[in-house]
C-alpha positions as CSV (number, residue, x, y, z in Angstrom):
1,M,145.2,78.1,225.3
2,D,143.8,81.3,226.8
3,G,144.3,81.7,230.6
4,Y,147.9,80.3,230.7
5,P,150.9,82.6,231.1
6,T,152.8,80.9,228.2
7,L,152.2,78.4,225.5
8,A,154.6,76.0,227.1
9,C,152.6,76.1,230.3
10,A,149.4,75.4,228.4
11,L,150.9,72.5,226.5
12,K,152.4,71.0,229.7
13,Y,149.0,71.2,231.4
14,K,146.9,69.9,228.5
15,I,149.3,67.4,226.9
16,G,151.6,66.6,229.8
17,S,154.7,67.8,228.0
18,S,155.9,71.0,226.3
19,S,158.5,69.2,224.2
20,K,156.6,66.9,221.9
21,Q,157.3,66.6,218.2
22,W,154.4,68.9,217.3
23,S,154.8,68.6,213.5
24,A,155.1,64.8,213.3
25,S,153.0,63.1,210.6
26,F,151.9,60.6,213.2
27,P,151.6,62.5,216.6
28,S,152.2,60.7,219.8
29,F,149.8,62.9,221.7
30,I,146.4,62.1,220.0
31,S,145.1,60.4,223.1
32,Q,145.8,63.5,225.3
33,V,144.1,65.8,222.8
34,S,141.1,63.5,222.8
35,L,140.9,63.6,226.6
36,F,140.9,67.4,227.0
37,S,138.9,68.2,223.8
38,G,136.3,65.4,224.1
39,I,136.8,64.5,220.4
40,P,137.0,60.7,220.0
41,F,140.5,59.2,219.3
42,Q,139.3,57.6,216.0
43,Q,137.9,60.9,214.7
44,L,141.1,62.8,215.4
45,L,143.2,60.0,213.8
46,Y,141.0,59.7,210.6
47,K,140.0,63.3,210.2
48,H,143.0,65.3,211.4
49,T,146.1,63.3,210.4
50,V,147.5,61.8,207.2
51,Y,147.0,58.3,208.5
52,P,143.9,57.4,206.4
53,L,146.0,57.6,203.2
54,Y,148.5,55.1,204.6
55,R,145.7,52.9,206.1
56,T,144.3,52.4,202.6
57,F,147.3,50.2,201.6
58,L,147.9,48.5,205.0
59,S,146.6,45.1,205.9
60,Q,144.1,44.7,208.7
61,A,146.7,43.1,211.0
62,V,149.3,45.9,210.5
63,S,146.7,48.7,210.8
64,T,145.5,47.3,214.1
65,K,149.0,47.3,215.5
66,V,149.7,50.8,214.2
67,E,146.5,52.2,215.8
68,Q,147.3,50.5,219.1
69,L,150.7,52.2,219.1
70,L,149.2,55.6,218.3
71,L,146.6,55.2,221.0
72,A,149.3,54.4,223.6
73,G,151.5,57.2,222.3
74,G,154.3,54.8,221.5
75,T,155.4,56.0,218.1
76,L,159.0,54.9,218.4
77,N,158.6,51.7,216.1
78,L,155.7,53.1,214.1
79,E,157.6,53.7,210.9
80,S,159.1,50.2,211.1
81,K,155.6,48.7,211.5
82,M,154.4,50.5,208.5
83,S,157.4,49.4,206.5
84,L,158.4,53.1,205.9
85,V,162.0,52.1,206.9
86,A,162.1,49.1,204.6
87,N,160.7,51.2,201.7
88,R,163.5,53.8,202.3
89,S,160.9,56.5,202.1
90,K,162.0,59.5,204.2
91,M,159.6,62.1,205.4
92,T,160.1,65.4,203.5
93,G,161.1,67.3,206.6
94,E,158.8,70.2,205.5
95,L,155.4,71.5,206.2
96,K,153.7,72.6,203.0
97,Y,151.3,75.5,202.3
98,C,149.6,77.2,199.4
99,P,150.0,81.0,199.5
100,L,146.5,81.5,198.0
101,C,144.9,79.2,200.6
102,T,146.7,81.1,203.3
103,K,145.4,84.4,202.0
104,Q,141.8,83.1,201.9
105,D,142.2,81.8,205.4
106,I,143.2,85.2,206.7
107,E,140.3,86.9,204.8
108,K,137.8,84.4,206.1
109,Y,139.0,83.6,209.6
110,A,141.6,86.2,210.4
111,W,143.8,83.3,211.0
112,C,145.8,80.7,208.9
113,Y,146.4,77.1,209.5
114,W,148.1,74.1,207.9
115,H,145.8,72.3,205.4
116,L,145.9,68.5,205.8
117,Q,145.6,67.8,202.1
118,H,148.9,69.8,201.5
119,Q,150.8,67.4,203.9
120,L,149.8,64.2,202.1
121,P,152.4,62.0,200.3
122,G,152.5,63.2,196.7
123,A,151.1,66.6,197.4
124,L,153.4,68.9,195.3
125,A,150.6,71.3,194.2
126,C,147.4,72.8,195.5
127,A,144.6,71.0,193.6
128,I,142.3,74.0,194.2
129,H,144.5,76.8,192.8
130,D,146.9,74.8,190.5
131,C,149.9,76.4,192.0
132,K,153.1,74.9,193.5
133,L,153.1,74.3,197.3
134,E,155.7,76.2,199.3
135,G,157.6,74.5,202.1
136,I,158.9,75.4,205.6
137,K,161.4,73.3,207.4
138,V,159.8,71.4,210.3
139,N,160.7,72.7,213.7
140,R,160.4,69.6,215.9
141,K,159.9,71.4,219.2
142,R,158.0,74.6,218.3
143,L,154.5,75.3,217.1
144,I,154.7,77.2,213.9
145,L,152.1,78.5,211.5
146,P,152.2,79.2,207.7
147,P,153.8,82.6,206.9
148,T,151.4,85.4,206.2
149,E,153.7,87.6,204.1
150,K,152.9,87.7,200.4
151,A,154.7,84.9,198.6
152,S,155.4,84.7,194.9
153,L,153.3,82.0,193.1
154,S,155.1,79.3,191.2
155,T,153.6,77.6,188.1
156,V,153.1,73.9,188.5
157,N,153.2,71.0,186.1
158,E,149.9,69.3,185.3
159,K,151.4,65.9,186.5
160,A,151.9,67.5,189.9
161,V,148.3,68.6,190.0
162,K,147.1,65.1,189.0
163,L,149.2,63.4,191.7
164,A,147.9,65.8,194.3
165,M,144.3,65.2,193.3
166,L,144.9,61.4,193.3
167,S,146.4,61.7,196.8
168,Q,143.3,63.6,198.1
169,N,140.9,61.2,196.4
170,I,142.5,58.2,198.3
171,F,142.5,60.2,201.5
172,K,138.8,60.8,201.1
173,L,138.2,57.1,201.3
174,G,138.5,57.7,205.0
175,G,140.9,54.8,205.7
176,Y,139.0,52.2,203.7
177,G,141.4,49.4,203.3
178,L,142.0,48.2,199.8
179,N,142.7,44.4,199.4
180,S,146.3,43.9,198.2
181,E,145.4,40.8,196.1
182,I,142.7,42.8,194.3
183,I,145.0,45.8,193.7
184,N,147.5,43.3,192.2
185,R,144.8,42.0,189.8
186,V,143.8,45.5,188.8
187,Y,147.4,46.4,188.0
188,R,147.9,43.2,185.9
189,H,144.6,43.8,184.1
190,R,145.6,47.3,183.1
191,L,149.2,46.3,182.1
192,V,147.7,43.8,179.7
193,E,145.4,46.5,178.2
194,L,148.4,48.9,177.8
195,G,150.5,46.3,176.1
196,L,153.0,46.2,179.0
197,A,152.2,42.6,179.8
198,T,151.3,39.6,177.6
199,C,148.4,37.3,178.5
200,N,148.7,33.9,176.9
201,Q,148.2,31.1,179.5
202,S,149.7,33.3,182.3
203,I,150.5,37.0,182.5
204,R,154.0,37.9,181.6
205,I,155.0,41.4,182.7
206,K,157.4,43.4,180.5
207,V,159.1,44.9,183.5
208,S,161.8,47.0,181.7
209,Q,159.2,48.6,179.4
210,W,156.9,49.3,182.3
211,R,159.6,50.9,184.3
212,K,160.7,53.0,181.3
213,H,157.1,54.2,180.6
214,L,156.6,55.0,184.3
215,R,159.7,57.1,184.5
216,L,158.9,58.8,181.2
217,Y,155.4,59.7,182.4
218,W,156.5,61.4,185.6
219,E,159.7,62.8,184.1
220,S,158.5,66.4,184.5
221,I,158.4,66.1,188.3
222,C,161.2,63.6,188.8
223,D,163.4,66.2,190.4
224,E,161.1,66.6,193.4
225,P,162.6,64.8,196.4
226,Q,159.5,62.7,197.1
227,I,159.5,61.4,193.5
228,S,163.2,61.1,192.9
229,Q,163.8,58.8,195.9
230,I,161.4,56.3,194.3
231,L,162.0,56.7,190.6
232,S,165.8,57.4,190.7
233,K,167.5,54.8,188.5
234,S,170.0,54.0,191.3
235,K,167.3,53.3,193.8
236,S,164.3,51.8,191.9
237,W,165.6,48.7,190.1
238,Q,163.0,46.6,191.9
239,Y,160.2,49.1,191.5
240,P,157.4,48.9,190.2
241,A,157.6,45.1,189.7
242,N,157.9,44.5,193.4
243,L,154.3,45.8,193.8
244,L,153.1,42.7,192.0
245,Y,155.5,40.1,193.3
246,G,155.9,41.2,196.9
247,K,152.3,40.3,197.7
248,S,152.7,40.0,201.5
249,K,154.8,43.3,201.8
250,T,153.6,46.8,202.7
251,F,154.6,49.6,200.3
252,H,154.7,53.3,200.8
253,P,151.4,54.9,199.5
254,L,153.3,57.1,197.0
255,K,154.6,54.0,195.2
256,H,151.0,53.0,194.5
257,L,150.0,56.6,193.7
258,L,152.6,56.8,190.9
259,V,151.5,53.5,189.4
260,I,147.8,54.4,189.6
261,G,148.4,57.9,188.2
262,H,150.4,56.4,185.3
263,M,148.0,53.7,184.3
264,F,144.6,55.4,184.9
265,N,143.2,58.7,183.8
266,T,141.3,59.2,187.1
267,F,141.0,57.6,190.5
268,D,137.3,56.7,189.7
269,E,138.5,54.7,186.7
270,F,140.9,52.7,189.0
271,M,138.1,52.1,191.5
272,S,135.6,51.0,188.9
273,I,137.8,48.1,187.9
274,Y,138.7,47.4,191.6
275,R,134.9,47.1,192.4
276,L,134.4,44.6,189.6
277,F,137.2,42.4,190.8
278,E,135.9,42.8,194.4
279,K,132.5,41.5,193.2
280,G,134.1,38.5,191.6
281,Q,133.6,39.8,188.1
282,E,136.2,39.7,185.4
283,P,136.5,43.1,183.5
284,C,136.8,42.9,179.7
285,V,140.2,43.7,178.3
286,D,140.1,46.8,176.2
287,S,143.1,46.7,173.9
288,K,142.5,50.3,172.8
289,V,142.6,51.9,176.2
290,E,144.2,55.3,176.4
291,V,145.8,57.1,179.4
292,N,145.8,60.9,179.0
293,G,145.6,60.5,175.2
294,D,148.7,58.3,175.1
295,N,147.9,54.8,173.8
296,L,150.9,52.7,174.9
297,A,149.9,49.7,172.7
298,R,146.9,50.0,170.5
299,S,146.4,46.3,170.1
300,M,147.3,43.2,172.1
301,P,150.9,42.1,171.4
302,D,149.9,38.5,170.5
303,K,147.4,39.9,167.9
304,K,150.1,42.1,166.5
305,I,152.4,39.1,166.1
306,L,149.8,37.1,164.3
307,S,149.0,40.0,162.0
308,F,152.6,40.5,161.0
309,L,153.2,36.8,160.4
310,E,150.0,36.4,158.4
311,N,151.2,39.2,156.1
312,G,154.4,37.5,155.3
313,Y,156.8,39.1,157.8
314,S,159.7,36.9,159.0
315,L,160.2,35.9,162.6
316,R,163.0,38.4,163.1
317,Q,161.1,41.3,161.5
318,T,158.0,40.4,163.6
319,S,159.9,40.1,166.9
320,S,161.6,43.4,166.2
321,L,158.4,45.3,165.4
322,C,156.5,43.8,168.4
323,G,159.4,44.1,170.9
324,V,159.4,40.5,171.9
325,S,161.9,37.6,171.5
326,I,162.2,35.4,168.4
327,G,161.4,32.4,170.5
328,Y,158.2,33.9,171.8
329,T,157.2,34.9,168.3
330,K,157.8,31.4,167.1
331,K,155.8,29.9,169.9
332,I,152.8,32.1,169.1
333,A,153.0,31.1,165.4
334,Q,153.2,27.3,166.3
335,I,150.3,27.5,168.7
336,S,148.2,29.3,166.1
337,G,149.1,26.9,163.3
338,I,150.9,29.5,161.1
339,A,153.5,28.0,158.8
340,I,157.0,29.4,159.3
341,H,159.6,29.5,156.6
342,R,162.6,28.1,158.4
343,R,166.3,28.1,157.5
344,S,168.0,24.8,156.9
345,Q,169.5,24.6,160.4
346,F,166.0,24.7,162.0
347,I,164.3,21.5,163.2
348,D,162.3,19.9,160.5
349,E,158.8,18.4,161.0
350,R,160.1,14.8,161.2
351,K,162.6,15.6,163.9
352,R,160.0,17.8,165.7
353,R,157.6,14.8,165.8
354,E,160.3,12.5,167.1
355,I,161.0,15.0,169.9
356,W,157.3,15.3,170.7
357,R,157.1,11.4,171.1
358,K,160.1,11.3,173.4
359,L,158.6,14.2,175.5
360,L,155.3,12.3,175.7
361,V,156.9,9.2,177.3
362,G,158.7,11.4,179.9
363,L,162.3,11.4,178.8
364,S,164.4,14.3,180.1
365,T,165.0,17.2,177.8
366,Q,168.8,16.6,178.1
367,N,168.6,13.0,176.9
368,I,166.2,14.0,174.1
369,A,168.6,16.8,172.9
370,A,171.5,14.4,172.9
371,S,169.6,11.6,171.0
372,V,168.4,13.9,168.2
373,E,171.6,16.1,168.1
374,T,170.0,19.4,168.9
375,S,170.1,21.9,171.8
376,V,168.2,21.6,175.1
377,G,166.7,25.0,174.4
378,A,165.2,23.8,171.1
379,V,163.6,20.8,172.9
380,E,162.2,23.0,175.6
381,Q,160.8,25.4,173.0
382,I,158.9,22.6,171.5
383,L,157.7,21.5,174.9
384,S,156.4,25.0,175.7
385,C,154.2,24.8,172.6
386,H,152.3,21.8,174.1
387,P,151.0,22.8,177.6
388,E,149.3,19.4,178.0
389,L,152.7,17.7,177.8
390,V,154.0,19.8,180.7
391,Q,151.2,18.5,183.0
392,L,151.6,14.9,181.7
393,R,155.4,15.0,182.3
394,K,154.8,16.2,185.9
395,K,152.6,13.2,186.5
396,I,155.2,10.8,184.9
397,R,158.0,12.3,187.1
398,F,155.8,11.9,190.2
399,H,155.0,8.3,189.3
400,N,158.7,7.5,188.7
401,L,159.7,9.0,192.0
402,L,156.9,7.2,193.8
403,K,158.1,3.9,192.3
404,K,161.7,4.6,193.2
405,H,161.1,5.7,196.8
406,R,158.7,2.8,197.5
407,G,161.3,0.3,196.2
408,Q,164.0,1.8,198.5
409,L,161.7,1.8,201.5
410,I,160.6,-1.9,201.0
411,S,164.3,-2.9,200.8
412,A,165.1,-1.1,204.0
413,V,162.1,-2.6,205.8
414,Q,163.2,-6.1,205.0
415,S,166.6,-5.5,206.8
416,S,165.3,-3.4,209.7
417,T,163.5,-4.1,213.0
418,S,162.2,-0.7,213.9
419,R,160.9,2.5,212.3
420,Q,163.9,4.5,213.5
421,E,166.2,2.1,211.7
422,V,164.2,2.4,208.5
423,K,164.3,6.2,208.7
424,K,168.1,6.2,209.2
425,A,168.7,3.8,206.3
426,V,166.7,5.7,203.7
427,S,166.0,9.1,205.2
428,S,165.4,10.9,201.8
429,S,162.8,8.2,200.7
430,Y,161.2,8.2,204.1
431,T,160.8,12.0,204.0
432,W,159.5,12.1,200.5
433,L,156.9,9.3,201.2
434,F,155.9,11.0,204.4
435,K,155.1,14.1,202.4
436,H,153.4,12.5,199.4
437,D,152.3,9.0,200.3
438,K,151.9,8.9,204.1
439,D,149.2,6.2,204.3
440,W,151.2,3.7,202.2
441,L,154.3,4.5,204.2
442,Y,152.7,3.7,207.6
443,S,151.2,0.5,206.1
444,Q,154.7,-0.8,205.3
445,L,156.7,0.2,208.4
446,P,157.3,-2.2,211.2
447,A,154.8,-2.1,214.1
448,E,155.4,0.8,216.5
449,I,157.0,0.0,219.8
450,P,154.5,0.2,222.7
451,R,154.9,3.4,224.7
452,S,155.6,1.5,227.9
453,Q,158.7,-0.1,226.3
454,R,160.1,3.1,224.9
455,Y,163.1,5.1,226.3
456,K,164.1,2.4,228.8
457,R,167.4,3.0,230.4
458,G,169.8,0.3,231.4
459,G,169.6,-0.8,235.0
C-alpha cells in the first residue's frame, strides 16, 4: 500500500471501500483483490480462504451458487446457502495464531501474518509445534496482525492435534467435492466394523451407543466453544445420526471432522475406504478394527450372540452381555436354527406353525393374534424371522387392494355417463388405480368427451 497517505485511502482506492469486514472467513472483496493483483479469482478463493474445507462437503449445486455469490461480493445470504445457520454453527469470532509460528515468521521475513491453517474449523492446536493456538477477538473494521510480544505456550491435548491435522488434510484436497452418498456408506461400513451398527439384512445403527462413544472420545476438548456447540448434550440430540439420515442436507465440516476423527486413525484410512466405494468395490468388513488402540467391539454383535447361545447362555444373559434386546437375540437364534429353552408362557412349536400358515395366506397380524390368543408383537416377531413372508404379504395386500378398487370402479362405471362422474363417485379408487393400474383404468372408463363439445356454456 506504499504511496498512499493512509491505509484507509489505499483500501478505498484498491477495494472501493475502507470499511469492509476485513477478517471475514468468506470475504466480499475477492473480486476487487483479483483485479488489482492480477491473481485469478479461483486461485484467491481456493488458496487464500478457508472455503476449500467447506467445499469438500458441499454438493455441486450449492457450491456453484456460493461461488457466484462470492464472485459478485454478495455475501449477505452466504451462511444460509451453506446451511451454517441451519447447523447453528457460529463463527468463533477470533483470529487464531501460534506464538512459535509468529516467532519464526519474524525471524525469516521480519514480518508476521495470519496462517490460513490456523483459521480452519477444528483448528485448536498448531499441528507443527503441538501447542495450543492463541486467539484475538476479530475487529470487523480494522486490519490487525498477530501480536509479536512473547506469549506463554500452552500445552495441548493430543486429540486437539489430531483434529487440527485432519482439518488441514481435508483442506489440502483443494476443494475436491466428496460425494455425500459415498461418505454415508463409508460411515455405515465403519460403524459395523466398530460394533456400533448391526448388519443382518439391513444396517441398524446403535445411535445412543455411537453418540456416547463419540462424546467420550472427544471429552478432553469438549469445553472448547467450537466442539461444545456440537457435542453439548442439550444441542446434539440429533447428531451424529442426522449425518446418515439427512442425505440431502448440508452439514458443517466440523461435524464430519469429529466423526471421521473418532472412527478412523488417519485421514488416509478414511480416504482409502472412500476410494473403494467410489470405484464400486465393497470393502471387506474387519471385525477386529481398532481406532487409536481402542477396539470398540472386537467381534461382530451377531457372532457374539451366536457364540453365547451355543455355549448355553440364556436369552436374557446373552442380550445383556451383547447390549441388544431379547427380541433381537431371539430372532438371531431362530434364523440360525439354535434351539431356545423357552418358559411355559412362550409360543410352542405347534402354535408357531399355525401362525406361520396364517401369515402365509395374508391374514392381518391383529386377526392372527386374536385367533391364537397371543400378542400382536409375538406374531410380528415370528414374521420378522421369515423375510420371504414379508415380501409375499406385500404382494397379497396389493392383489387384494387391486381387486377391491377394480370392483368399486366397475360398479361406478355402470351407473355413470362420464369420466368426471366416475371420479366423483369413487375418488379414492380412481386415484389408487391411476397410480398403480392406469392402463386398465382407462380401458374401463366411458369414452372421453370430444374437445369441441367440452366447456359449452348455455346460450
